[in-house]
GUDOGU-195288 format. One record per residue (C-alpha): residue in three letters; x, y negated, z. Coordinates in nm, 2 decimals. Layout:
BEGIN
r rest->ALA	px->X	py->Y	pz->Z .
...
//
This chain:
BEGIN
r rest->MET	px->0.04	py->-1.41	pz->0.34 .
r rest->THR	px->-0.33	py->-1.49	pz->0.28 .
r rest->THR	px->-0.53	py->-1.25	pz->0.07 .
r rest->LEU	px->-0.80	py->-1.43	pz->-0.13 .
r rest->LEU	px->-1.07	py->-1.30	pz->-0.36 .
r rest->VAL	px->-1.14	py->-1.53	pz->-0.65 .
r rest->ALA	px->-1.42	py->-1.56	pz->-0.90 .
r rest->ASP	px->-1.35	py->-1.81	pz->-1.17 .
r rest->ASP	px->-1.29	py->-1.87	pz->-1.54 .
r rest->ASP	px->-0.97	py->-1.65	pz->-1.53 .
r rest->THR	px->-1.16	py->-1.36	pz->-1.39 .
r rest->SER	px->-1.54	py->-1.32	pz->-1.39 .
r rest->LEU	px->-1.78	py->-1.59	pz->-1.27 .
r rest->TRP	px->-2.02	py->-1.51	pz->-1.00 .
r rest->GLY	px->-2.39	py->-1.53	pz->-1.09 .
r rest->HIS	px->-2.61	py->-1.65	pz->-0.81 .
r rest->ILE	px->-2.98	py->-1.73	pz->-0.79 .
r rest->PHE	px->-3.04	py->-2.03	pz->-0.56 .
r rest->GLN	px->-3.39	py->-2.04	pz->-0.41 .
r rest->GLY	px->-3.65	py->-2.16	pz->-0.67 .
r rest->LYS	px->-3.40	py->-2.18	pz->-0.95 .
r rest->ARG	px->-3.27	py->-1.96	pz->-1.23 .
r rest->GLU	px->-2.93	py->-1.78	pz->-1.21 .
r rest->GLN	px->-2.64	py->-2.02	pz->-1.21 .
r rest->MET	px->-2.27	py->-1.93	pz->-1.25 .
r rest->THR	px->-2.04	py->-2.01	pz->-0.97 .
r rest->ARG	px->-1.68	py->-1.98	pz->-0.89 .
r rest->PHE	px->-1.55	py->-1.92	pz->-0.55 .
r rest->VAL	px->-1.25	py->-1.86	pz->-0.32 .
r rest->TYR	px->-1.31	py->-1.61	pz->-0.04 .
r rest->ASP	px->-1.05	py->-1.54	pz->0.24 .
r rest->MET	px->-1.05	py->-1.16	pz->0.28 .
r rest->GLU	px->-0.86	py->-1.17	pz->0.61 .
r rest->SER	px->-1.09	py->-1.41	pz->0.79 .
r rest->ASP	px->-1.41	py->-1.31	pz->0.60 .
r rest->LEU	px->-1.46	py->-1.68	pz->0.51 .
r rest->LEU	px->-1.59	py->-1.84	pz->0.19 .
r rest->LEU	px->-1.35	py->-2.13	pz->0.15 .
r rest->ALA	px->-1.48	py->-2.30	pz->-0.17 .
r rest->VAL	px->-1.77	py->-2.28	pz->-0.41 .
r rest->GLN	px->-1.84	py->-2.47	pz->-0.73 .
r rest->ILE	px->-2.15	py->-2.45	pz->-0.94 .
r rest->GLN	px->-2.14	py->-2.47	pz->-1.32 .
r rest->THR	px->-2.34	py->-2.77	pz->-1.44 .
r rest->GLY	px->-2.38	py->-2.69	pz->-1.80 .
r rest->PRO	px->-2.27	py->-2.50	pz->-2.11 .
r rest->ILE	px->-1.96	py->-2.71	pz->-2.15 .
r rest->ALA	px->-1.82	py->-2.57	pz->-1.82 .
r rest->GLY	px->-1.87	py->-2.88	pz->-1.60 .
r rest->TRP	px->-1.85	py->-2.80	pz->-1.23 .
r rest->ARG	px->-1.98	py->-2.96	pz->-0.92 .
r rest->ASP	px->-1.89	py->-2.88	pz->-0.56 .
r rest->ALA	px->-2.15	py->-2.67	pz->-0.37 .
r rest->SER	px->-2.34	py->-2.84	pz->-0.09 .
r rest->PRO	px->-2.30	py->-2.69	pz->0.26 .
r rest->ALA	px->-2.63	py->-2.52	pz->0.22 .
r rest->GLU	px->-2.54	py->-2.38	pz->-0.12 .
r rest->LEU	px->-2.21	py->-2.26	pz->0.02 .
r rest->LEU	px->-2.39	py->-2.07	pz->0.30 .
r rest->ASP	px->-2.63	py->-1.92	pz->0.04 .
r rest->VAL	px->-2.34	py->-1.79	pz->-0.17 .
r rest->ALA	px->-2.17	py->-1.67	pz->0.14 .
r rest->ALA	px->-2.48	py->-1.46	pz->0.23 .
r rest->ASP	px->-2.48	py->-1.32	pz->-0.12 .
r rest->ILE	px->-2.11	py->-1.22	pz->-0.09 .
r rest->ASP	px->-2.17	py->-1.07	pz->0.25 .
r rest->ALA	px->-2.47	py->-0.87	pz->0.10 .
r rest->ASN	px->-2.29	py->-0.75	pz->-0.21 .
r rest->ARG	px->-1.94	py->-0.70	pz->-0.06 .
r rest->PRO	px->-1.73	py->-0.77	pz->-0.37 .
r rest->TYR	px->-1.42	py->-0.77	pz->-0.15 .
r rest->ALA	px->-1.46	py->-0.39	pz->-0.11 .
r rest->ASP	px->-1.41	py->-0.34	pz->-0.49 .
r rest->PRO	px->-1.27	py->-0.65	pz->-0.65 .
r rest->GLU	px->-1.18	py->-0.46	pz->-0.97 .
r rest->GLY	px->-1.53	py->-0.33	pz->-1.00 .
r rest->TRP	px->-1.66	py->-0.68	pz->-0.99 .
r rest->ASP	px->-1.38	py->-0.81	pz->-1.23 .
r rest->LEU	px->-1.26	py->-1.04	pz->-0.96 .
r rest->ALA	px->-0.90	py->-1.13	pz->-0.88 .
r rest->VAL	px->-0.71	py->-1.08	pz->-0.55 .
r rest->VAL	px->-0.45	py->-1.35	pz->-0.51 .
r rest->ASP	px->-0.23	py->-1.50	pz->-0.24 .
r rest->SER	px->-0.27	py->-1.87	pz->-0.32 .
r rest->VAL	px->-0.57	py->-2.10	pz->-0.37 .
r rest->PRO	px->-0.64	py->-2.17	pz->-0.74 .
r rest->ALA	px->-0.57	py->-2.52	pz->-0.86 .
r rest->TRP	px->-0.94	py->-2.60	pz->-0.91 .
r rest->ALA	px->-1.01	py->-2.53	pz->-0.54 .
r rest->THR	px->-0.71	py->-2.68	pz->-0.37 .
r rest->ASP	px->-0.87	py->-3.01	pz->-0.28 .
r rest->LEU	px->-1.20	py->-2.84	pz->-0.17 .
r rest->VAL	px->-1.01	py->-2.60	pz->0.06 .
r rest->ALA	px->-0.80	py->-2.88	pz->0.20 .
r rest->LYS	px->-1.10	py->-3.10	pz->0.27 .
r rest->ALA	px->-1.29	py->-2.81	pz->0.43 .
r rest->ARG	px->-0.99	py->-2.73	pz->0.65 .
r rest->ALA	px->-0.95	py->-3.09	pz->0.75 .
r rest->ALA	px->-1.32	py->-3.12	pz->0.84 .
r rest->PHE	px->-1.31	py->-2.80	pz->1.05 .
r rest->ASP	px->-0.99	py->-2.91	pz->1.22 .
r rest->ALA	px->-1.16	py->-3.25	pz->1.31 .
r rest->LEU	px->-1.46	py->-3.06	pz->1.44 .
r rest->CYS	px->-1.24	py->-2.84	pz->1.66 .
r rest->ASP	px->-1.05	py->-3.14	pz->1.78 .
r rest->GLU	px->-1.37	py->-3.32	pz->1.88 .
r rest->ALA	px->-1.50	py->-3.01	pz->2.05 .
r rest->ALA	px->-1.18	py->-2.98	pz->2.25 .
r rest->ARG	px->-1.19	py->-3.35	pz->2.34 .
r rest->GLN	px->-1.56	py->-3.35	pz->2.44 .
r rest->GLU	px->-1.53	py->-3.03	pz->2.65 .
r rest->GLY	px->-1.23	py->-3.16	pz->2.84 .
r rest->LEU	px->-1.00	py->-2.89	pz->2.70 .
r rest->VAL	px->-0.70	py->-3.11	pz->2.61 .
r rest->PRO	px->-0.41	py->-3.04	pz->2.84 .
r rest->GLU	px->-0.15	py->-3.30	pz->2.94 .
r rest->GLY	px->0.12	py->-3.12	pz->2.75 .
r rest->PRO	px->0.19	py->-2.82	pz->2.52 .
r rest->MET	px->0.07	py->-2.48	pz->2.64 .
r rest->ASP	px->0.07	py->-2.14	pz->2.48 .
r rest->TYR	px->-0.26	py->-1.97	pz->2.42 .
r rest->ASP	px->-0.27	py->-1.75	pz->2.73 .
r rest->GLU	px->-0.16	py->-2.03	pz->2.96 .
r rest->TRP	px->-0.43	py->-2.26	pz->2.80 .
r rest->LEU	px->-0.70	py->-1.99	pz->2.86 .
r rest->ASP	px->-0.60	py->-1.97	pz->3.23 .
r rest->TRP	px->-0.60	py->-2.35	pz->3.26 .
r rest->SER	px->-0.93	py->-2.41	pz->3.07 .
r rest->GLY	px->-1.12	py->-2.12	pz->3.24 .
r rest->LEU	px->-1.23	py->-1.99	pz->2.89 .
r rest->ASP	px->-1.20	py->-1.64	pz->2.77 .
r rest->ASP	px->-1.10	py->-1.51	pz->2.44 .
r rest->SER	px->-1.43	py->-1.35	pz->2.35 .
r rest->PHE	px->-1.60	py->-1.62	pz->2.15 .
r rest->VAL	px->-1.49	py->-1.61	pz->1.79 .
r rest->GLY	px->-1.72	py->-1.88	pz->1.66 .
r rest->ASP	px->-1.84	py->-1.91	pz->1.30 .
r rest->LEU	px->-1.62	py->-2.11	pz->1.07 .
r rest->GLN	px->-1.87	py->-2.08	pz->0.79 .
r rest->ARG	px->-2.13	py->-2.26	pz->1.00 .
r rest->GLY	px->-1.89	py->-2.50	pz->1.16 .
r rest->ILE	px->-1.90	py->-2.35	pz->1.51 .
r rest->PRO	px->-1.55	py->-2.34	pz->1.66 .
r rest->GLY	px->-1.45	py->-2.04	pz->1.86 .
r rest->THR	px->-1.22	py->-2.03	pz->2.16 .
r rest->ARG	px->-0.90	py->-2.00	pz->1.94 .
r rest->ASP	px->-1.03	py->-2.29	pz->1.73 .
r rest->LYS	px->-1.08	py->-2.51	pz->2.03 .
r rest->TYR	px->-0.72	py->-2.42	pz->2.15 .
r rest->ASP	px->-0.59	py->-2.52	pz->1.81 .
r rest->GLY	px->-0.78	py->-2.86	pz->1.84 .
r rest->ALA	px->-0.66	py->-2.91	pz->2.20 .
r rest->SER	px->-0.30	py->-2.83	pz->2.09 .
r rest->ARG	px->-0.31	py->-3.09	pz->1.81 .
r rest->LEU	px->-0.44	py->-3.35	pz->2.06 .
r rest->ALA	px->-0.22	py->-3.27	pz->2.36 .
r rest->PRO	px->0.08	py->-3.50	pz->2.41 .
r rest->GLN	px->0.39	py->-3.34	pz->2.28 .
r rest->THR	px->0.69	py->-3.36	pz->2.50 .
r rest->SER	px->1.02	py->-3.43	pz->2.33 .
r rest->SER	px->1.36	py->-3.30	pz->2.42 .
r rest->PRO	px->1.60	py->-3.55	pz->2.56 .
r rest->ALA	px->1.86	py->-3.67	pz->2.30 .
r rest->PRO	px->2.20	py->-3.49	pz->2.33 .
//
């Protein structure tokens, strides 16, 4: 089960000062297990309109979260810890995951890491010559070894069992 930290209308919004601007209210979903900011929206006006954060804005809010560590005391920040993505963020999270998966797939393809059939992780590490030490940076779109394995696994031809 995934543990998510959420700032939104149902909890407390997250105030953030973007460079050269006044404080703006944001809402976010942060994966506490992977230390990854999954989605951010920025309030556009007093009638509670929202827009999706740009990649640079998402990184800016991620740095703010890393600095303030609200995940260490969610109640103190009046934030919620939940196990599913709130409805407002579902599409954002799905798009971000799909984009990162595509990036990992492309990295695996370009680096010649796609095997001719299914392999478990340890077998793939031996075959590819990679080690497990590079974790990458999902927030910045840099796939780690495990991410490249996931991409290679999606691209590898899947053998099917013979029909009975």
